[in-house]
C-alpha positions, 0 to 999 in steps of 0.5 A, spaced: 847 482 029 844 474 030 849 473 036 846 479 039 838 476 039 841 470 041 844 474 046 838 478 048 833 472 048 837 468 052 837 473 059 830 474 057 828 467 058 833 466 064 830 472 067 823 471 066 825 463 070 828 466 076 824 472 077 817 469 079 821 466 084 825 471 087 818 475 087 815 469 092 814 472 099 812 478 095 806 475 093 804 471 099 807 475 104 809 470 106 813 472 114 816 468 121 814 469 127 817 466 133 813 466 140 815 465 147 808 463 150 802 461 147 798 465 142 790 464 141 788 465 133 781 464 132 779 458 136 786 455 135 792 456 141 799 455 138 804 454 143 811 457 143 815 456 137 816 459 130 811 459 125 810 462 118 804 465 115 802 466 108 797 468 104 791 464 101 794 465 093 786 466 092 783 470 097 787 475 100 783 475 107 785 468 108 791 466 112 795 459 112 799 458 118 805 453 117 810 449 122 817 453 122 819 449 115 813 451 112 812 443 112 804 442 116 799 446 116 797 449 123 791 452 122 787 457 116 784 463 118 779 467 114 781 474 117 778 482 113 782 487 111 785 493 115 788 499 115 794 502 118 797 509 116 804 508 117 806 503 113 813 502 115 819 497 113 818 492 118 813 486 119 808 488 124 803 483 129 798 486 133 798 481 140 793 482 145 795 482 152 793 475 155 788 476 161 789 471 167 791 465 165 789 465 157 793 466 152 796 473 148 791 474 141 793 475 135 788 480 133 792 484 126 798 482 121 802 487 117 807 486 111 813 491 110 811 497 106 804 495 106 799 500 109 793 493 107 794 487 113 789 483 115 784 483 122 783 477 125 777 474 129 776 474 136 774 467 139 772 465 146 778 465 151 781 458 151 782 454 156 788 451 159 788 445 155 788 449 148 781 448 147 776 454 147 771 454 150 764 455 148 758 458 152 751 457 150 748 464 147 742 466 151 736 463 149 738 457 147 737 450 151 742 446 153 740 439 150 742 431 149 745 433 143 749 439 145 
């Protein structure tokens, strides 16, 4: 009986060791996205390439975007929750069409099987060099400090 308990305890410890690592993608919703055209996300324009999207552990509406191997943080975006009726098995990125010379914009991201995703804020359109053009709101004055 003691040998049975030892075996059971060993299996329990091994499964406790390996299960959290196997579920890491489920927790942070790690998703790879490959783009072949520039993509604007809030104030950042990502050049063509592969990127890794992950939810931040402390807030499920904050998304960190990394380079293809996850070693360099490209940007962190705070979005808000959005809902879809059909939670299919596919990853879903909602991307707007580009407008003229302006890049397409990322609007939302859903993980496979999830009804709730992250909707991203829409920034002003970027210029060709990747910088966002900011315009003064009505009533603001342009001064030397602006």
